[in-house]
Chimera marker file (.cmm) of the C-alpha trace (Angstrom):
<marker_set name="trace">
<marker id="1" x="106.925" y="179.758" z="0.106" r="1" g="1" b="0" radius="0.5"/>
<marker id="2" x="108.109" y="176.595" z="1.870" r="1" g="1" b="0" radius="0.5"/>
<marker id="3" x="110.678" y="174.364" z="0.287" r="1" g="1" b="0" radius="0.5"/>
<marker id="4" x="110.122" y="170.617" z="0.167" r="1" g="1" b="0" radius="0.5"/>
<marker id="5" x="111.099" y="169.231" z="3.562" r="1" g="1" b="0" radius="0.5"/>
<marker id="6" x="114.122" y="167.092" z="4.233" r="1" g="1" b="0" radius="0.5"/>
<marker id="7" x="115.237" y="164.669" z="7.003" r="1" g="1" b="0" radius="0.5"/>
<marker id="8" x="118.792" y="165.529" z="8.281" r="1" g="1" b="0" radius="0.5"/>
<marker id="9" x="121.029" y="164.321" z="11.025" r="1" g="1" b="0" radius="0.5"/>
<marker id="10" x="122.145" y="167.112" z="13.361" r="1" g="1" b="0" radius="0.5"/>
<marker id="11" x="124.921" y="166.831" z="16.068" r="1" g="1" b="0" radius="0.5"/>
<marker id="12" x="124.280" y="168.157" z="19.638" r="1" g="1" b="0" radius="0.5"/>
<marker id="13" x="124.959" y="171.994" z="19.542" r="1" g="1" b="0" radius="0.5"/>
<marker id="14" x="125.525" y="174.261" z="22.592" r="1" g="1" b="0" radius="0.5"/>
<marker id="15" x="123.335" y="177.226" z="22.736" r="1" g="1" b="0" radius="0.5"/>
<marker id="16" x="122.432" y="180.261" z="24.925" r="1" g="1" b="0" radius="0.5"/>
<marker id="17" x="118.872" y="181.415" z="25.453" r="1" g="1" b="0" radius="0.5"/>
<marker id="18" x="116.425" y="183.384" z="27.345" r="1" g="1" b="0" radius="0.5"/>
<marker id="19" x="113.081" y="181.741" z="28.156" r="1" g="1" b="0" radius="0.5"/>
<marker id="20" x="109.717" y="183.405" z="27.843" r="1" g="1" b="0" radius="0.5"/>
<marker id="21" x="106.273" y="182.174" z="28.978" r="1" g="1" b="0" radius="0.5"/>
<marker id="22" x="103.842" y="184.224" z="26.884" r="1" g="1" b="0" radius="0.5"/>
<marker id="23" x="100.207" y="184.065" z="25.556" r="1" g="1" b="0" radius="0.5"/>
<marker id="24" x="100.069" y="183.636" z="21.735" r="1" g="1" b="0" radius="0.5"/>
<marker id="25" x="99.193" y="187.412" z="21.481" r="1" g="1" b="0" radius="0.5"/>
<marker id="26" x="102.477" y="188.331" z="22.940" r="1" g="1" b="0" radius="0.5"/>
<marker id="27" x="104.703" y="186.143" z="20.642" r="1" g="1" b="0" radius="0.5"/>
<marker id="28" x="106.580" y="189.174" z="19.432" r="1" g="1" b="0" radius="0.5"/>
<marker id="29" x="108.036" y="189.898" z="22.971" r="1" g="1" b="0" radius="0.5"/>
<marker id="30" x="110.877" y="187.115" z="22.753" r="1" g="1" b="0" radius="0.5"/>
<marker id="31" x="112.163" y="188.865" z="19.679" r="1" g="1" b="0" radius="0.5"/>
<marker id="32" x="111.693" y="192.410" z="20.711" r="1" g="1" b="0" radius="0.5"/>
<marker id="33" x="113.076" y="191.785" z="24.158" r="1" g="1" b="0" radius="0.5"/>
<marker id="34" x="114.870" y="188.459" z="24.260" r="1" g="1" b="0" radius="0.5"/>
<marker id="35" x="117.325" y="188.561" z="21.130" r="1" g="1" b="0" radius="0.5"/>
<marker id="36" x="118.559" y="192.093" z="22.046" r="1" g="1" b="0" radius="0.5"/>
<marker id="37" x="119.170" y="191.166" z="25.659" r="1" g="1" b="0" radius="0.5"/>
<marker id="38" x="120.855" y="187.777" z="24.521" r="1" g="1" b="0" radius="0.5"/>
<marker id="39" x="123.218" y="189.276" z="21.983" r="1" g="1" b="0" radius="0.5"/>
<marker id="40" x="124.021" y="192.212" z="24.415" r="1" g="1" b="0" radius="0.5"/>
<marker id="41" x="124.763" y="189.608" z="27.245" r="1" g="1" b="0" radius="0.5"/>
<marker id="42" x="126.937" y="187.544" z="25.024" r="1" g="1" b="0" radius="0.5"/>
<marker id="43" x="128.958" y="190.446" z="23.782" r="1" g="1" b="0" radius="0.5"/>
<marker id="44" x="129.491" y="191.598" z="27.329" r="1" g="1" b="0" radius="0.5"/>
<marker id="45" x="130.615" y="188.102" z="28.257" r="1" g="1" b="0" radius="0.5"/>
<marker id="46" x="133.022" y="187.837" z="25.333" r="1" g="1" b="0" radius="0.5"/>
<marker id="47" x="131.009" y="185.170" z="23.544" r="1" g="1" b="0" radius="0.5"/>
<marker id="48" x="129.888" y="185.116" z="19.956" r="1" g="1" b="0" radius="0.5"/>
<marker id="49" x="127.091" y="183.286" z="18.118" r="1" g="1" b="0" radius="0.5"/>
<marker id="50" x="128.305" y="180.666" z="15.626" r="1" g="1" b="0" radius="0.5"/>
<marker id="51" x="124.966" y="180.369" z="13.721" r="1" g="1" b="0" radius="0.5"/>
<marker id="52" x="121.641" y="182.212" z="13.250" r="1" g="1" b="0" radius="0.5"/>
<marker id="53" x="119.066" y="183.076" z="16.047" r="1" g="1" b="0" radius="0.5"/>
<marker id="54" x="116.123" y="181.004" z="16.731" r="1" g="1" b="0" radius="0.5"/>
<marker id="55" x="112.934" y="180.428" z="18.755" r="1" g="1" b="0" radius="0.5"/>
<marker id="56" x="112.827" y="177.065" z="20.350" r="1" g="1" b="0" radius="0.5"/>
<marker id="57" x="109.300" y="176.166" z="21.273" r="1" g="1" b="0" radius="0.5"/>
<marker id="58" x="109.586" y="174.166" z="24.425" r="1" g="1" b="0" radius="0.5"/>
<marker id="59" x="105.994" y="173.932" z="25.438" r="1" g="1" b="0" radius="0.5"/>
<marker id="60" x="102.990" y="174.913" z="23.309" r="1" g="1" b="0" radius="0.5"/>
<marker id="61" x="99.422" y="175.204" z="24.741" r="1" g="1" b="0" radius="0.5"/>
<marker id="62" x="97.398" y="177.153" z="22.260" r="1" g="1" b="0" radius="0.5"/>
<marker id="63" x="94.699" y="177.824" z="24.850" r="1" g="1" b="0" radius="0.5"/>
<marker id="64" x="96.849" y="179.440" z="27.369" r="1" g="1" b="0" radius="0.5"/>
<marker id="65" x="100.828" y="180.079" z="27.092" r="1" g="1" b="0" radius="0.5"/>
<marker id="66" x="103.932" y="179.094" z="25.076" r="1" g="1" b="0" radius="0.5"/>
<marker id="67" x="107.217" y="178.510" z="26.652" r="1" g="1" b="0" radius="0.5"/>
<marker id="68" x="109.714" y="180.070" z="24.089" r="1" g="1" b="0" radius="0.5"/>
<marker id="69" x="113.437" y="180.465" z="24.123" r="1" g="1" b="0" radius="0.5"/>
<marker id="70" x="114.912" y="183.109" z="22.148" r="1" g="1" b="0" radius="0.5"/>
<marker id="71" x="118.283" y="181.443" z="21.584" r="1" g="1" b="0" radius="0.5"/>
<marker id="72" x="121.314" y="181.231" z="19.401" r="1" g="1" b="0" radius="0.5"/>
<marker id="73" x="123.997" y="178.631" z="18.944" r="1" g="1" b="0" radius="0.5"/>
<marker id="74" x="127.336" y="179.195" z="20.688" r="1" g="1" b="0" radius="0.5"/>
<marker id="75" x="130.897" y="177.510" z="20.540" r="1" g="1" b="0" radius="0.5"/>
<marker id="76" x="130.789" y="176.677" z="23.980" r="1" g="1" b="0" radius="0.5"/>
<marker id="77" x="128.584" y="176.321" z="27.193" r="1" g="1" b="0" radius="0.5"/>
<marker id="78" x="129.006" y="179.374" z="29.350" r="1" g="1" b="0" radius="0.5"/>
<marker id="79" x="128.180" y="180.368" z="33.057" r="1" g="1" b="0" radius="0.5"/>
<marker id="80" x="124.558" y="181.358" z="32.933" r="1" g="1" b="0" radius="0.5"/>
<marker id="81" x="122.865" y="183.661" z="35.415" r="1" g="1" b="0" radius="0.5"/>
<marker id="82" x="119.258" y="184.943" z="36.187" r="1" g="1" b="0" radius="0.5"/>
<marker id="83" x="119.281" y="186.415" z="32.527" r="1" g="1" b="0" radius="0.5"/>
<marker id="84" x="120.896" y="183.852" z="30.200" r="1" g="1" b="0" radius="0.5"/>
<marker id="85" x="120.885" y="180.155" z="30.333" r="1" g="1" b="0" radius="0.5"/>
<marker id="86" x="123.046" y="177.732" z="28.362" r="1" g="1" b="0" radius="0.5"/>
<marker id="87" x="121.835" y="174.237" z="27.121" r="1" g="1" b="0" radius="0.5"/>
<marker id="88" x="122.341" y="171.662" z="24.224" r="1" g="1" b="0" radius="0.5"/>
<marker id="89" x="120.262" y="171.074" z="21.338" r="1" g="1" b="0" radius="0.5"/>
<marker id="90" x="119.849" y="167.530" z="21.102" r="1" g="1" b="0" radius="0.5"/>
<marker id="91" x="121.591" y="165.518" z="18.426" r="1" g="1" b="0" radius="0.5"/>
<marker id="92" x="119.306" y="163.221" z="16.330" r="1" g="1" b="0" radius="0.5"/>
<marker id="93" x="117.204" y="163.354" z="13.056" r="1" g="1" b="0" radius="0.5"/>
<marker id="94" x="115.255" y="166.468" z="12.156" r="1" g="1" b="0" radius="0.5"/>
<marker id="95" x="112.734" y="167.436" z="9.486" r="1" g="1" b="0" radius="0.5"/>
<marker id="96" x="113.924" y="170.814" z="7.986" r="1" g="1" b="0" radius="0.5"/>
<marker id="97" x="112.235" y="173.124" z="5.786" r="1" g="1" b="0" radius="0.5"/>
<marker id="98" x="112.841" y="176.665" z="4.542" r="1" g="1" b="0" radius="0.5"/>
<marker id="99" x="110.323" y="179.340" z="4.355" r="1" g="1" b="0" radius="0.5"/>
<marker id="100" x="110.821" y="182.554" z="2.465" r="1" g="1" b="0" radius="0.5"/>
<marker id="101" x="108.634" y="185.426" z="3.148" r="1" g="1" b="0" radius="0.5"/>
<marker id="102" x="107.088" y="187.499" z="6.109" r="1" g="1" b="0" radius="0.5"/>
<marker id="103" x="107.102" y="185.875" z="9.629" r="1" g="1" b="0" radius="0.5"/>
<marker id="104" x="103.290" y="186.334" z="9.570" r="1" g="1" b="0" radius="0.5"/>
<marker id="105" x="103.134" y="183.343" z="7.041" r="1" g="1" b="0" radius="0.5"/>
<marker id="106" x="105.222" y="181.085" z="9.485" r="1" g="1" b="0" radius="0.5"/>
<marker id="107" x="101.936" y="179.675" z="11.018" r="1" g="1" b="0" radius="0.5"/>
<marker id="108" x="100.854" y="178.367" z="7.772" r="1" g="1" b="0" radius="0.5"/>
<marker id="109" x="104.271" y="177.184" z="6.695" r="1" g="1" b="0" radius="0.5"/>
<marker id="110" x="104.407" y="175.159" z="10.042" r="1" g="1" b="0" radius="0.5"/>
<marker id="111" x="100.991" y="173.712" z="9.430" r="1" g="1" b="0" radius="0.5"/>
<marker id="112" x="102.152" y="172.446" z="5.967" r="1" g="1" b="0" radius="0.5"/>
<marker id="113" x="105.225" y="170.914" z="7.508" r="1" g="1" b="0" radius="0.5"/>
<marker id="114" x="103.226" y="169.159" z="10.261" r="1" g="1" b="0" radius="0.5"/>
<marker id="115" x="100.906" y="168.002" z="7.443" r="1" g="1" b="0" radius="0.5"/>
<marker id="116" x="103.899" y="166.764" z="5.276" r="1" g="1" b="0" radius="0.5"/>
<marker id="117" x="105.332" y="164.797" z="8.391" r="1" g="1" b="0" radius="0.5"/>
<marker id="118" x="101.900" y="163.263" z="9.436" r="1" g="1" b="0" radius="0.5"/>
<marker id="119" x="101.233" y="162.139" z="5.749" r="1" g="1" b="0" radius="0.5"/>
<marker id="120" x="104.582" y="160.090" z="6.032" r="1" g="1" b="0" radius="0.5"/>
<marker id="121" x="103.974" y="158.972" z="9.512" r="1" g="1" b="0" radius="0.5"/>
<marker id="122" x="107.071" y="160.949" z="11.015" r="1" g="1" b="0" radius="0.5"/>
<marker id="123" x="106.402" y="161.695" z="14.806" r="1" g="1" b="0" radius="0.5"/>
<marker id="124" x="108.014" y="164.526" z="16.519" r="1" g="1" b="0" radius="0.5"/>
<marker id="125" x="110.109" y="163.929" z="19.833" r="1" g="1" b="0" radius="0.5"/>
<marker id="126" x="107.179" y="165.678" z="22.042" r="1" g="1" b="0" radius="0.5"/>
<marker id="127" x="105.522" y="164.746" z="25.290" r="1" g="1" b="0" radius="0.5"/>
<marker id="128" x="101.858" y="165.547" z="25.669" r="1" g="1" b="0" radius="0.5"/>
<marker id="129" x="100.966" y="166.975" z="29.253" r="1" g="1" b="0" radius="0.5"/>
<marker id="130" x="98.043" y="168.694" z="30.808" r="1" g="1" b="0" radius="0.5"/>
<marker id="131" x="100.078" y="172.097" z="30.507" r="1" g="1" b="0" radius="0.5"/>
<marker id="132" x="100.692" y="171.502" z="26.608" r="1" g="1" b="0" radius="0.5"/>
<marker id="133" x="102.958" y="169.695" z="24.296" r="1" g="1" b="0" radius="0.5"/>
<marker id="134" x="106.551" y="169.675" z="25.389" r="1" g="1" b="0" radius="0.5"/>
<marker id="135" x="109.037" y="169.596" z="22.625" r="1" g="1" b="0" radius="0.5"/>
<marker id="136" x="112.597" y="168.138" z="22.737" r="1" g="1" b="0" radius="0.5"/>
<marker id="137" x="113.482" y="170.705" z="19.881" r="1" g="1" b="0" radius="0.5"/>
<marker id="138" x="111.162" y="172.781" z="17.558" r="1" g="1" b="0" radius="0.5"/>
<marker id="139" x="113.136" y="175.617" z="16.055" r="1" g="1" b="0" radius="0.5"/>
<marker id="140" x="112.369" y="178.583" z="13.888" r="1" g="1" b="0" radius="0.5"/>
<marker id="141" x="115.688" y="179.572" z="12.731" r="1" g="1" b="0" radius="0.5"/>
<marker id="142" x="115.822" y="183.206" z="11.410" r="1" g="1" b="0" radius="0.5"/>
<marker id="143" x="118.495" y="183.184" z="8.598" r="1" g="1" b="0" radius="0.5"/>
<marker id="144" x="117.655" y="186.741" z="7.572" r="1" g="1" b="0" radius="0.5"/>
<marker id="145" x="117.830" y="189.685" z="9.797" r="1" g="1" b="0" radius="0.5"/>
<marker id="146" x="115.168" y="192.168" z="9.095" r="1" g="1" b="0" radius="0.5"/>
<marker id="147" x="117.572" y="195.256" z="9.924" r="1" g="1" b="0" radius="0.5"/>
<marker id="148" x="119.852" y="194.147" z="7.042" r="1" g="1" b="0" radius="0.5"/>
<marker id="149" x="117.113" y="193.049" z="4.540" r="1" g="1" b="0" radius="0.5"/>
<marker id="150" x="114.007" y="195.431" z="4.714" r="1" g="1" b="0" radius="0.5"/>
<marker id="151" x="112.104" y="193.435" z="1.849" r="1" g="1" b="0" radius="0.5"/>
<marker id="152" x="109.916" y="190.831" z="3.919" r="1" g="1" b="0" radius="0.5"/>
<marker id="153" x="109.373" y="188.875" z="0.842" r="1" g="1" b="0" radius="0.5"/>
<marker id="154" x="113.258" y="187.856" z="0.867" r="1" g="1" b="0" radius="0.5"/>
<marker id="155" x="113.310" y="186.978" z="4.636" r="1" g="1" b="0" radius="0.5"/>
<marker id="156" x="114.426" y="183.292" z="5.153" r="1" g="1" b="0" radius="0.5"/>
<marker id="157" x="113.367" y="181.132" z="8.138" r="1" g="1" b="0" radius="0.5"/>
<marker id="158" x="114.166" y="177.807" z="8.570" r="1" g="1" b="0" radius="0.5"/>
<marker id="159" x="111.899" y="175.297" z="10.392" r="1" g="1" b="0" radius="0.5"/>
<marker id="160" x="113.633" y="172.401" z="12.131" r="1" g="1" b="0" radius="0.5"/>
<marker id="161" x="111.650" y="169.900" z="14.352" r="1" g="1" b="0" radius="0.5"/>
<marker id="162" x="113.451" y="166.878" z="15.980" r="1" g="1" b="0" radius="0.5"/>
<marker id="163" x="111.938" y="163.526" z="15.176" r="1" g="1" b="0" radius="0.5"/>
<marker id="164" x="111.267" y="161.045" z="17.741" r="1" g="1" b="0" radius="0.5"/>
<marker id="165" x="113.945" y="158.334" z="18.148" r="1" g="1" b="0" radius="0.5"/>
<link id1="1" id2="2" r="1" g="1" b="0" radius="0.2"/>
<link id1="2" id2="3" r="1" g="1" b="0" radius="0.2"/>
<link id1="3" id2="4" r="1" g="1" b="0" radius="0.2"/>
<link id1="4" id2="5" r="1" g="1" b="0" radius="0.2"/>
<link id1="5" id2="6" r="1" g="1" b="0" radius="0.2"/>
<link id1="6" id2="7" r="1" g="1" b="0" radius="0.2"/>
<link id1="7" id2="8" r="1" g="1" b="0" radius="0.2"/>
<link id1="8" id2="9" r="1" g="1" b="0" radius="0.2"/>
<link id1="9" id2="10" r="1" g="1" b="0" radius="0.2"/>
<link id1="10" id2="11" r="1" g="1" b="0" radius="0.2"/>
<link id1="11" id2="12" r="1" g="1" b="0" radius="0.2"/>
<link id1="12" id2="13" r="1" g="1" b="0" radius="0.2"/>
<link id1="13" id2="14" r="1" g="1" b="0" radius="0.2"/>
<link id1="14" id2="15" r="1" g="1" b="0" radius="0.2"/>
<link id1="15" id2="16" r="1" g="1" b="0" radius="0.2"/>
<link id1="16" id2="17" r="1" g="1" b="0" radius="0.2"/>
<link id1="17" id2="18" r="1" g="1" b="0" radius="0.2"/>
<link id1="18" id2="19" r="1" g="1" b="0" radius="0.2"/>
<link id1="19" id2="20" r="1" g="1" b="0" radius="0.2"/>
<link id1="20" id2="21" r="1" g="1" b="0" radius="0.2"/>
<link id1="21" id2="22" r="1" g="1" b="0" radius="0.2"/>
<link id1="22" id2="23" r="1" g="1" b="0" radius="0.2"/>
<link id1="23" id2="24" r="1" g="1" b="0" radius="0.2"/>
<link id1="24" id2="25" r="1" g="1" b="0" radius="0.2"/>
<link id1="25" id2="26" r="1" g="1" b="0" radius="0.2"/>
<link id1="26" id2="27" r="1" g="1" b="0" radius="0.2"/>
<link id1="27" id2="28" r="1" g="1" b="0" radius="0.2"/>
<link id1="28" id2="29" r="1" g="1" b="0" radius="0.2"/>
<link id1="29" id2="30" r="1" g="1" b="0" radius="0.2"/>
<link id1="30" id2="31" r="1" g="1" b="0" radius="0.2"/>
<link id1="31" id2="32" r="1" g="1" b="0" radius="0.2"/>
<link id1="32" id2="33" r="1" g="1" b="0" radius="0.2"/>
<link id1="33" id2="34" r="1" g="1" b="0" radius="0.2"/>
<link id1="34" id2="35" r="1" g="1" b="0" radius="0.2"/>
<link id1="35" id2="36" r="1" g="1" b="0" radius="0.2"/>
<link id1="36" id2="37" r="1" g="1" b="0" radius="0.2"/>
<link id1="37" id2="38" r="1" g="1" b="0" radius="0.2"/>
<link id1="38" id2="39" r="1" g="1" b="0" radius="0.2"/>
<link id1="39" id2="40" r="1" g="1" b="0" radius="0.2"/>
<link id1="40" id2="41" r="1" g="1" b="0" radius="0.2"/>
<link id1="41" id2="42" r="1" g="1" b="0" radius="0.2"/>
<link id1="42" id2="43" r="1" g="1" b="0" radius="0.2"/>
<link id1="43" id2="44" r="1" g="1" b="0" radius="0.2"/>
<link id1="44" id2="45" r="1" g="1" b="0" radius="0.2"/>
<link id1="45" id2="46" r="1" g="1" b="0" radius="0.2"/>
<link id1="46" id2="47" r="1" g="1" b="0" radius="0.2"/>
<link id1="47" id2="48" r="1" g="1" b="0" radius="0.2"/>
<link id1="48" id2="49" r="1" g="1" b="0" radius="0.2"/>
<link id1="49" id2="50" r="1" g="1" b="0" radius="0.2"/>
<link id1="50" id2="51" r="1" g="1" b="0" radius="0.2"/>
<link id1="51" id2="52" r="1" g="1" b="0" radius="0.2"/>
<link id1="52" id2="53" r="1" g="1" b="0" radius="0.2"/>
<link id1="53" id2="54" r="1" g="1" b="0" radius="0.2"/>
<link id1="54" id2="55" r="1" g="1" b="0" radius="0.2"/>
<link id1="55" id2="56" r="1" g="1" b="0" radius="0.2"/>
<link id1="56" id2="57" r="1" g="1" b="0" radius="0.2"/>
<link id1="57" id2="58" r="1" g="1" b="0" radius="0.2"/>
<link id1="58" id2="59" r="1" g="1" b="0" radius="0.2"/>
<link id1="59" id2="60" r="1" g="1" b="0" radius="0.2"/>
<link id1="60" id2="61" r="1" g="1" b="0" radius="0.2"/>
<link id1="61" id2="62" r="1" g="1" b="0" radius="0.2"/>
<link id1="62" id2="63" r="1" g="1" b="0" radius="0.2"/>
<link id1="63" id2="64" r="1" g="1" b="0" radius="0.2"/>
<link id1="64" id2="65" r="1" g="1" b="0" radius="0.2"/>
<link id1="65" id2="66" r="1" g="1" b="0" radius="0.2"/>
<link id1="66" id2="67" r="1" g="1" b="0" radius="0.2"/>
<link id1="67" id2="68" r="1" g="1" b="0" radius="0.2"/>
<link id1="68" id2="69" r="1" g="1" b="0" radius="0.2"/>
<link id1="69" id2="70" r="1" g="1" b="0" radius="0.2"/>
<link id1="70" id2="71" r="1" g="1" b="0" radius="0.2"/>
<link id1="71" id2="72" r="1" g="1" b="0" radius="0.2"/>
<link id1="72" id2="73" r="1" g="1" b="0" radius="0.2"/>
<link id1="73" id2="74" r="1" g="1" b="0" radius="0.2"/>
<link id1="74" id2="75" r="1" g="1" b="0" radius="0.2"/>
<link id1="75" id2="76" r="1" g="1" b="0" radius="0.2"/>
<link id1="76" id2="77" r="1" g="1" b="0" radius="0.2"/>
<link id1="77" id2="78" r="1" g="1" b="0" radius="0.2"/>
<link id1="78" id2="79" r="1" g="1" b="0" radius="0.2"/>
<link id1="79" id2="80" r="1" g="1" b="0" radius="0.2"/>
<link id1="80" id2="81" r="1" g="1" b="0" radius="0.2"/>
<link id1="81" id2="82" r="1" g="1" b="0" radius="0.2"/>
<link id1="82" id2="83" r="1" g="1" b="0" radius="0.2"/>
<link id1="83" id2="84" r="1" g="1" b="0" radius="0.2"/>
<link id1="84" id2="85" r="1" g="1" b="0" radius="0.2"/>
<link id1="85" id2="86" r="1" g="1" b="0" radius="0.2"/>
<link id1="86" id2="87" r="1" g="1" b="0" radius="0.2"/>
<link id1="87" id2="88" r="1" g="1" b="0" radius="0.2"/>
<link id1="88" id2="89" r="1" g="1" b="0" radius="0.2"/>
<link id1="89" id2="90" r="1" g="1" b="0" radius="0.2"/>
<link id1="90" id2="91" r="1" g="1" b="0" radius="0.2"/>
<link id1="91" id2="92" r="1" g="1" b="0" radius="0.2"/>
<link id1="92" id2="93" r="1" g="1" b="0" radius="0.2"/>
<link id1="93" id2="94" r="1" g="1" b="0" radius="0.2"/>
<link id1="94" id2="95" r="1" g="1" b="0" radius="0.2"/>
<link id1="95" id2="96" r="1" g="1" b="0" radius="0.2"/>
<link id1="96" id2="97" r="1" g="1" b="0" radius="0.2"/>
<link id1="97" id2="98" r="1" g="1" b="0" radius="0.2"/>
<link id1="98" id2="99" r="1" g="1" b="0" radius="0.2"/>
<link id1="99" id2="100" r="1" g="1" b="0" radius="0.2"/>
<link id1="100" id2="101" r="1" g="1" b="0" radius="0.2"/>
<link id1="101" id2="102" r="1" g="1" b="0" radius="0.2"/>
<link id1="102" id2="103" r="1" g="1" b="0" radius="0.2"/>
<link id1="103" id2="104" r="1" g="1" b="0" radius="0.2"/>
<link id1="104" id2="105" r="1" g="1" b="0" radius="0.2"/>
<link id1="105" id2="106" r="1" g="1" b="0" radius="0.2"/>
<link id1="106" id2="107" r="1" g="1" b="0" radius="0.2"/>
<link id1="107" id2="108" r="1" g="1" b="0" radius="0.2"/>
<link id1="108" id2="109" r="1" g="1" b="0" radius="0.2"/>
<link id1="109" id2="110" r="1" g="1" b="0" radius="0.2"/>
<link id1="110" id2="111" r="1" g="1" b="0" radius="0.2"/>
<link id1="111" id2="112" r="1" g="1" b="0" radius="0.2"/>
<link id1="112" id2="113" r="1" g="1" b="0" radius="0.2"/>
<link id1="113" id2="114" r="1" g="1" b="0" radius="0.2"/>
<link id1="114" id2="115" r="1" g="1" b="0" radius="0.2"/>
<link id1="115" id2="116" r="1" g="1" b="0" radius="0.2"/>
<link id1="116" id2="117" r="1" g="1" b="0" radius="0.2"/>
<link id1="117" id2="118" r="1" g="1" b="0" radius="0.2"/>
<link id1="118" id2="119" r="1" g="1" b="0" radius="0.2"/>
<link id1="119" id2="120" r="1" g="1" b="0" radius="0.2"/>
<link id1="120" id2="121" r="1" g="1" b="0" radius="0.2"/>
<link id1="121" id2="122" r="1" g="1" b="0" radius="0.2"/>
<link id1="122" id2="123" r="1" g="1" b="0" radius="0.2"/>
<link id1="123" id2="124" r="1" g="1" b="0" radius="0.2"/>
<link id1="124" id2="125" r="1" g="1" b="0" radius="0.2"/>
<link id1="125" id2="126" r="1" g="1" b="0" radius="0.2"/>
<link id1="126" id2="127" r="1" g="1" b="0" radius="0.2"/>
<link id1="127" id2="128" r="1" g="1" b="0" radius="0.2"/>
<link id1="128" id2="129" r="1" g="1" b="0" radius="0.2"/>
<link id1="129" id2="130" r="1" g="1" b="0" radius="0.2"/>
<link id1="130" id2="131" r="1" g="1" b="0" radius="0.2"/>
<link id1="131" id2="132" r="1" g="1" b="0" radius="0.2"/>
<link id1="132" id2="133" r="1" g="1" b="0" radius="0.2"/>
<link id1="133" id2="134" r="1" g="1" b="0" radius="0.2"/>
<link id1="134" id2="135" r="1" g="1" b="0" radius="0.2"/>
<link id1="135" id2="136" r="1" g="1" b="0" radius="0.2"/>
<link id1="136" id2="137" r="1" g="1" b="0" radius="0.2"/>
<link id1="137" id2="138" r="1" g="1" b="0" radius="0.2"/>
<link id1="138" id2="139" r="1" g="1" b="0" radius="0.2"/>
<link id1="139" id2="140" r="1" g="1" b="0" radius="0.2"/>
<link id1="140" id2="141" r="1" g="1" b="0" radius="0.2"/>
<link id1="141" id2="142" r="1" g="1" b="0" radius="0.2"/>
<link id1="142" id2="143" r="1" g="1" b="0" radius="0.2"/>
<link id1="143" id2="144" r="1" g="1" b="0" radius="0.2"/>
<link id1="144" id2="145" r="1" g="1" b="0" radius="0.2"/>
<link id1="145" id2="146" r="1" g="1" b="0" radius="0.2"/>
<link id1="146" id2="147" r="1" g="1" b="0" radius="0.2"/>
<link id1="147" id2="148" r="1" g="1" b="0" radius="0.2"/>
<link id1="148" id2="149" r="1" g="1" b="0" radius="0.2"/>
<link id1="149" id2="150" r="1" g="1" b="0" radius="0.2"/>
<link id1="150" id2="151" r="1" g="1" b="0" radius="0.2"/>
<link id1="151" id2="152" r="1" g="1" b="0" radius="0.2"/>
<link id1="152" id2="153" r="1" g="1" b="0" radius="0.2"/>
<link id1="153" id2="154" r="1" g="1" b="0" radius="0.2"/>
<link id1="154" id2="155" r="1" g="1" b="0" radius="0.2"/>
<link id1="155" id2="156" r="1" g="1" b="0" radius="0.2"/>
<link id1="156" id2="157" r="1" g="1" b="0" radius="0.2"/>
<link id1="157" id2="158" r="1" g="1" b="0" radius="0.2"/>
<link id1="158" id2="159" r="1" g="1" b="0" radius="0.2"/>
<link id1="159" id2="160" r="1" g="1" b="0" radius="0.2"/>
<link id1="160" id2="161" r="1" g="1" b="0" radius="0.2"/>
<link id1="161" id2="162" r="1" g="1" b="0" radius="0.2"/>
<link id1="162" id2="163" r="1" g="1" b="0" radius="0.2"/>
<link id1="163" id2="164" r="1" g="1" b="0" radius="0.2"/>
<link id1="164" id2="165" r="1" g="1" b="0" radius="0.2"/>
</marker_set>
């Protein structure tokens, strides 16, 4: 189930992330490997997340690979290393909608959100290139931790896509 999308203003937000370049068939890798490594690294360095973890789809080429960040908002930019990097999610207008249910349904929820925006003439902040679509910010924010809520029907994921300026 997807809520009715809304357009929201968001300030810039510091975040920590680990980048993965994976084929579609390995989309679970950033969650299985990235989130545990990211949260462990932050704990070792005395940093705490300030909001829910997310995937940030930086580059999508459905025929080959995706560049995906397993990330989480933090209160400050830290000193990254060869494991964890830091950046800033851009300020601006975003389309936001909430999906409730199993993660397997996110593909359809995303297609519905894209269709909703297209019907209204809303364009994403994206650059098309030979190696895929490069997004300024395209987030799947995991509001529910499956280790705390075992019922997939109750999992909440927020989709937030930055709108072109």
